VEXFI-740278 format. One record per residue: residue in one letter; chain; y, x negated, z negated of N, C-alpha, C in turn. Coordinates in nm, 4 decimals. Layout:
VEXFI-740278
<atom A; A; <Y; X; Z>; <Y; X; Z>; <Y; X; Z>>;
...
end
This chain:
VEXFI-740278
<atom X; A; <2.9589; 0.0598; -1.3164>; <2.8796; 0.1778; -1.2884>; <2.8801; 0.2002; -1.1372>>;
<atom X; A; <2.7633; 0.2221; -1.0826>; <2.7471; 0.2392; -0.9384>; <2.7680; 0.3846; -0.8981>>;
<atom X; A; <2.8291; 0.4019; -0.7780>; <2.8430; 0.5362; -0.7225>; <2.7252; 0.5722; -0.6321>>;
<atom X; A; <2.6287; 0.4794; -0.6169>; <2.5134; 0.5062; -0.5312>; <2.4288; 0.6184; -0.5901>>;
<atom X; A; <2.3795; 0.7094; -0.5040>; <2.2964; 0.8171; -0.5561>; <2.1645; 0.7636; -0.6106>>;
<atom X; A; <2.1141; 0.8257; -0.7159>; <1.9863; 0.7861; -0.7733>; <1.8761; 0.8145; -0.6726>>;
<atom X; A; <1.7816; 0.7220; -0.6626>; <1.6713; 0.7393; -0.5698>; <1.5538; 0.8003; -0.6436>>;
<atom X; A; <1.5017; 0.9082; -0.5894>; <1.3892; 0.9760; -0.6518>; <1.2650; 0.8887; -0.6449>>;
<atom X; A; <1.1790; 0.9052; -0.7424>; <1.0521; 0.8325; -0.7424>; <0.9507; 0.9091; -0.6600>>;
<atom X; A; <0.8682; 0.8339; -0.5893>; <0.7607; 0.8931; -0.5115>; <0.6287; 0.8400; -0.5664>>;
<atom X; A; <0.5313; 0.9264; -0.5797>; <0.3994; 0.8871; -0.6296>; <0.3062; 0.8753; -0.5093>>;
<atom X; A; <0.2672; 0.7537; -0.4793>; <0.1840; 0.7264; -0.3625>; <0.0385; 0.7107; -0.4062>>;
<atom X; A; <-0.0484; 0.7844; -0.3399>; <-0.1928; 0.7702; -0.3636>; <-0.2440; 0.6602; -0.2708>>;
<atom X; A; <-0.3182; 0.5658; -0.3266>; <-0.3688; 0.4527; -0.2484>; <-0.5199; 0.4447; -0.2662>>;
<atom X; A; <-0.5916; 0.4408; -0.1553>; <-0.7370; 0.4246; -0.1583>; <-0.7674; 0.2792; -0.1235>>;
<atom X; A; <-0.8392; 0.2122; -0.2139>; <-0.8735; 0.0709; -0.1969>; <-1.0154; 0.0565; -0.1438>>;
<atom X; A; <-1.0404; -0.0472; -0.0632>; <-1.1779; -0.0726; -0.0196>; <-1.2618; -0.1219; -0.1378>>;
<atom X; A; <-1.3907; -0.1030; -0.1271>; <-1.4820; -0.1353; -0.2364>; <-1.4666; -0.2783; -0.2907>>;
<atom X; A; <-1.4581; -0.3829; -0.2062>; <-1.4447; -0.5183; -0.2634>; <-1.3171; -0.5367; -0.3470>>;
<atom X; A; <-1.2067; -0.4779; -0.3022>; <-1.0816; -0.4913; -0.3791>; <-1.0872; -0.4067; -0.5054>>;
<atom X; A; <-1.1511; -0.2911; -0.4957>; <-1.1696; -0.2048; -0.6126>; <-1.2488; -0.2800; -0.7201>>;
<atom X; A; <-1.3576; -0.3463; -0.6795>; <-1.4402; -0.4220; -0.7752>; <-1.3617; -0.5384; -0.8342>>;
<atom X; A; <-1.2863; -0.6085; -0.7509>; <-1.2062; -0.7221; -0.7977>; <-1.1029; -0.6780; -0.9010>>;
<atom X; A; <-1.0396; -0.5649; -0.8747>; <-0.9337; -0.5160; -0.9631>; <-0.9879; -0.4380; -1.0821>>;
<atom X; A; <-1.1122; -0.3923; -1.0723>; <-1.1647; -0.3049; -1.1773>; <-1.0936; -0.1714; -1.1761>>;
<atom X; A; <-1.0568; -0.1283; -1.0556>; <-0.9798; -0.0041; -1.0392>; <-1.0682; 0.1081; -0.9859>>;
<atom X; A; <-1.0186; 0.2279; -0.9974>; <-1.0850; 0.3438; -0.9384>; <-1.0671; 0.3378; -0.7863>>;
<atom X; A; <-1.1395; 0.4210; -0.7142>; <-1.1286; 0.4195; -0.5677>; <-0.9897; 0.4601; -0.5219>>;
<atom X; A; <-0.9259; 0.5455; -0.6000>; <-0.7892; 0.5861; -0.5665>; <-0.6996; 0.5553; -0.6847>>;
<atom X; A; <-0.5883; 0.4882; -0.6585>; <-0.4897; 0.4587; -0.7620>; <-0.3566; 0.5193; -0.7194>>;
<atom X; A; <-0.2680; 0.5368; -0.8130>; <-0.1361; 0.5934; -0.7842>; <-0.0288; 0.4949; -0.8271>>;
<atom X; A; <0.0703; 0.4816; -0.7423>; <0.1841; 0.3963; -0.7750>; <0.3111; 0.4785; -0.7585>>;
<atom X; A; <0.4051; 0.4614; -0.8499>; <0.5341; 0.5300; -0.8416>; <0.6376; 0.4328; -0.7903>>;
<atom X; A; <0.7085; 0.4739; -0.6871>; <0.8063; 0.3882; -0.6220>; <0.9348; 0.4634; -0.5978>>;
<atom X; A; <1.0435; 0.3877; -0.5837>; <1.1699; 0.4486; -0.5442>; <1.1591; 0.4910; -0.3981>>;
<atom X; A; <1.2199; 0.6004; -0.3654>; <1.2180; 0.6525; -0.2284>; <1.3133; 0.5739; -0.1409>>;
<atom X; A; <1.2838; 0.5594; -0.0139>; <1.1590; 0.5964; 0.0534>; <1.0576; 0.4834; 0.0446>>;
<atom X; A; <0.9372; 0.5161; 0.0035>; <0.8321; 0.4158; -0.0153>; <0.7847; 0.3611; 0.1185>>;
<atom X; A; <0.7483; 0.2334; 0.1176>; <0.6922; 0.1707; 0.2374>; <0.5710; 0.0855; 0.1956>>;
<atom X; A; <0.5006; 0.0311; 0.2940>; <0.3781; -0.0435; 0.2643>; <0.4075; -0.1664; 0.1786>>;
<atom X; A; <0.5145; -0.2388; 0.2083>; <0.5486; -0.3569; 0.1265>; <0.5655; -0.3176; -0.0206>>;
<atom X; A; <0.6371; -0.2091; -0.0463>; <0.6597; -0.1664; -0.1850>; <0.5287; -0.1240; -0.2513>>;
<atom X; A; <0.4420; -0.0576; -0.1747>; <0.3120; -0.0172; -0.2300>; <0.2306; -0.1406; -0.2685>>;
<atom X; A; <0.2241; -0.2397; -0.1797>; <0.1451; -0.3602; -0.2092>; <0.2091; -0.4374; -0.3244>>;
<atom X; A; <0.3424; -0.4438; -0.3282>; <0.4098; -0.5077; -0.4425>; <0.3670; -0.4412; -0.5735>>;
<atom X; A; <0.3651; -0.3081; -0.5751>; <0.3279; -0.2350; -0.6964>; <0.1809; -0.2587; -0.7314>>;
<atom X; A; <0.0946; -0.2590; -0.6296>; <-0.0477; -0.2860; -0.6556>; <-0.0667; -0.4249; -0.7149>>;
<atom X; A; <0.0028; -0.5235; -0.6583>; <-0.0107; -0.6605; -0.7085>; <0.0449; -0.6746; -0.8498>>;
<atom X; A; <0.1458; -0.5947; -0.8839>; <0.1987; -0.5972; -1.0207>; <0.0983; -0.5339; -1.1179>>;
<atom X; A; <0.0340; -0.4253; -1.0727>; <-0.0651; -0.3571; -1.1576>; <-0.1943; -0.4370; -1.1688>>;
<atom X; A; <-0.2330; -0.4997; -1.0589>; <-0.3599; -0.5730; -1.0509>; <-0.3314; -0.7124; -0.9946>>;
<atom X; A; <-0.2860; -0.8060; -1.0781>; <-0.2480; -0.9403; -1.0285>; <-0.3598; -1.0113; -0.9523>>;
<atom X; A; <-0.4853; -0.9758; -0.9819>; <-0.5961; -1.0412; -0.9114>; <-0.6003; -1.0041; -0.7627>>;
<atom X; A; <-0.5232; -0.9053; -0.7212>; <-0.5179; -0.8671; -0.5794>; <-0.4178; -0.9508; -0.4995>>;
<atom X; A; <-0.3351; -1.0316; -0.5693>; <-0.2364; -1.1134; -0.4979>; <-0.3065; -1.2063; -0.3992>>;
<atom X; A; <-0.2621; -1.2014; -0.2779>; <-0.3203; -1.2867; -0.1747>; <-0.4392; -1.2260; -0.1036>>;
<atom X; A; <-0.4885; -1.1118; -0.1501>; <-0.6045; -1.0505; -0.0847>; <-0.5638; -0.9534; 0.0258>>;
<atom X; A; <-0.4530; -0.8860; 0.0097>; <-0.4058; -0.7879; 0.1085>; <-0.3048; -0.8537; 0.2008>>;
<atom X; A; <-0.2165; -0.9329; 0.1429>; <-0.1154; -1.0057; 0.2207>; <-0.1253; -1.1535; 0.1866>>;
<atom X; A; <-0.0818; -1.2358; 0.2809>; <-0.0715; -1.3779; 0.2559>; <0.0343; -1.3995; 0.1471>>;
<atom X; A; <0.0048; -1.4856; 0.0501>; <0.0983; -1.5065; -0.0614>; <0.2332; -1.5609; -0.0171>>;
<atom X; A; <0.2347; -1.6492; 0.0795>; <0.3617; -1.7120; 0.1167>; <0.4372; -1.6327; 0.2233>>;
<atom X; A; <0.3680; -1.5804; 0.3224>; <0.4378; -1.5089; 0.4305>; <0.4539; -1.3607; 0.4019>>;
<atom X; A; <0.3743; -1.3068; 0.3104>; <0.3713; -1.1634; 0.2778>; <0.3299; -1.0784; 0.3986>>;
<atom X; A; <0.2622; -1.1413; 0.4941>; <0.2115; -1.0677; 0.6097>; <0.0699; -1.0187; 0.5806>>;
<atom X; A; <0.0364; -0.9067; 0.6377>; <-0.0961; -0.8471; 0.6203>; <-0.2036; -0.9458; 0.6637>>;
<atom X; A; <-0.3104; -0.9559; 0.5861>; <-0.4248; -1.0384; 0.6242>; <-0.4885; -0.9786; 0.7494>>;
<atom X; A; <-0.5429; -1.0647; 0.8332>; <-0.5953; -1.0212; 0.9635>; <-0.7025; -0.9144; 0.9522>>;
<atom X; A; <-0.7852; -0.9195; 0.8499>; <-0.8954; -0.8242; 0.8400>; <-0.8668; -0.7118; 0.7404>>;
<atom X; A; <-0.7414; -0.6841; 0.7194>; <-0.7006; -0.5710; 0.6364>; <-0.6206; -0.4762; 0.7241>>;
<atom X; A; <-0.6496; -0.3479; 0.7120>; <-0.5782; -0.2458; 0.7900>; <-0.5201; -0.1424; 0.6951>>;
<atom X; A; <-0.4100; -0.0804; 0.7388>; <-0.3472; 0.0287; 0.6641>; <-0.3544; 0.1544; 0.7495>>;
<atom X; A; <-0.3960; 0.2653; 0.6888>; <-0.3991; 0.3935; 0.7584>; <-0.3226; 0.4963; 0.6763>>;
<atom X; A; <-0.2426; 0.5741; 0.7472>; <-0.1679; 0.6822; 0.6840>; <-0.1719; 0.8019; 0.7776>>;
<atom X; A; <-0.2126; 0.9155; 0.7262>; <-0.2183; 1.0399; 0.8051>; <-0.3011; 1.0196; 0.9325>>;
<atom X; A; <-0.4182; 0.9583; 0.9168>; <-0.5129; 0.9362; 1.0275>; <-0.4544; 0.8479; 1.1380>>;
<atom X; A; <-0.3563; 0.7684; 1.1042>; <-0.2938; 0.6796; 1.2021>; <-0.2962; 0.5364; 1.1499>>;
<atom X; A; <-0.3258; 0.4420; 1.2387>; <-0.3280; 0.3006; 1.2010>; <-0.1843; 0.2509; 1.1844>>;
<atom X; A; <-0.1508; 0.2112; 1.0632>; <-0.0157; 0.1616; 1.0329>; <-0.0150; 0.0101; 1.0256>>;
<atom X; A; <-0.1226; -0.0529; 1.0622>; <-0.1346; -0.1975; 1.0471>; <-0.0312; -0.2754; 1.1263>>;
<atom X; A; <0.0102; -0.2231; 1.2393>; <0.1041; -0.2959; 1.3235>; <0.2466; -0.2397; 1.3150>>;
<atom X; A; <0.2667; -0.1456; 1.2238>; <0.4023; -0.0942; 1.1994>; <0.4807; -0.2002; 1.1228>>;
<atom X; A; <0.6106; -0.1904; 1.1267>; <0.6946; -0.2697; 1.0383>; <0.6636; -0.2230; 0.8955>>;
<atom X; A; <0.6151; -0.3130; 0.8106>; <0.5712; -0.2722; 0.6775>; <0.6867; -0.2295; 0.5878>>;
<atom X; A; <0.8089; -0.2484; 0.6337>; <0.9256; -0.2005; 0.5599>; <0.9653; -0.0595; 0.6034>>;
<atom X; A; <0.8962; -0.0066; 0.7041>; <0.9263; 0.1291; 0.7522>; <0.8771; 0.2316; 0.6495>>;
<atom X; A; <0.9547; 0.3344; 0.6218>; <0.9084; 0.4359; 0.5257>; <0.7757; 0.4976; 0.5686>>;
<atom X; A; <0.6896; 0.5225; 0.4702>; <0.5616; 0.5875; 0.4968>; <0.5847; 0.7312; 0.5416>>;
<atom X; A; <0.4853; 0.7916; 0.6074>; <0.5006; 0.9313; 0.6483>; <0.5273; 1.0225; 0.5280>>;
<atom X; A; <0.5986; 1.1284; 0.5545>; <0.6361; 1.2237; 0.4492>; <0.5145; 1.2737; 0.3699>>;
<atom X; A; <0.4042; 1.3038; 0.4379>; <0.2849; 1.3562; 0.3683>; <0.2307; 1.2548; 0.2675>>;
<atom X; A; <0.2415; 1.1255; 0.2978>; <0.1977; 1.0218; 0.2035>; <0.2976; 1.0124; 0.0887>>;
<atom X; A; <0.4248; 1.0204; 0.1210>; <0.5279; 1.0080; 0.0176>; <0.5301; 1.1285; -0.0755>>;
<atom X; A; <0.4836; 1.2438; -0.0273>; <0.4727; 1.3631; -0.1122>; <0.3449; 1.3619; -0.1948>>;
<atom X; A; <0.2495; 1.2730; -0.1595>; <0.1218; 1.2681; -0.2300>; <0.0172; 1.3602; -0.1706>>;
<atom X; A; <0.0466; 1.4227; -0.0572>; <-0.0518; 1.5107; 0.0076>; <-0.1630; 1.4300; 0.0732>>;
<atom X; A; <-0.1286; 1.3140; 0.1241>; <-0.2243; 1.2260; 0.1932>; <-0.2186; 1.0884; 0.1276>>;
<atom X; A; <-0.3339; 1.0188; 0.1205>; <-0.3319; 0.8831; 0.0643>; <-0.2971; 0.7795; 0.1705>>;
<atom X; A; <-0.2544; 0.6629; 0.1237>; <-0.2456; 0.5441; 0.2082>; <-0.3797; 0.4742; 0.1922>>;
<atom X; A; <-0.4485; 0.4514; 0.3027>; <-0.5790; 0.3866; 0.2981>; <-0.5624; 0.2382; 0.3290>>;
<atom X; A; <-0.6174; 0.1541; 0.2447>; <-0.6252; 0.0113; 0.2725>; <-0.7715; -0.0155; 0.3032>>;
<atom X; A; <-0.7966; -0.0638; 0.4229>; <-0.9336; -0.0739; 0.4726>; <-0.9617; -0.2177; 0.5131>>;
<atom X; A; <-1.0783; -0.2652; 0.4768>; <-1.1231; -0.3963; 0.5231>; <-1.1827; -0.3784; 0.6617>>;
<atom X; A; <-1.1275; -0.4483; 0.7608>; <-1.1775; -0.4360; 0.8976>; <-1.3125; -0.5049; 0.9095>>;
<atom X; A; <-1.3919; -0.4588; 1.0034>; <-1.5238; -0.5177; 1.0276>; <-1.5162; -0.6024; 1.1536>>;
<atom X; A; <-1.5862; -0.7117; 1.1512>; <-1.5894; -0.7988; 1.2682>; <-1.7305; -0.8551; 1.2831>>;
<atom X; A; <-1.7550; -0.9088; 1.3939>; <-1.8858; -0.9691; 1.4171>; <-1.9534; -0.9062; 1.5362>>;
<atom X; A; <-2.0682; -0.9489; 1.5649>; <-2.1357; -0.8933; 1.6820>; <-2.2838; -0.8997; 1.6683>>;
end
């Protein structure tokens, strides 16, 4: 029996871009429950477990690094270059704000 304190679950709201939403057959916003403190890696792990067809679309399958044309936004801030193991902002972890996964645009 462990003496470690139980970790509360956090319900994270995630907004998916239209192409991933269509691929997964998901609503524009999905919710994932994670042990606290939730981070981007845990959110993507949960999404890939719920929607296996998303594996490899958000992160590279082997390196688990964010795909170049995928961005993460939390509380109106670009989290794409944060350490993805860093806990998400409190407002996202409370469910007040969603984590946005956005397909970046490129071209000229």
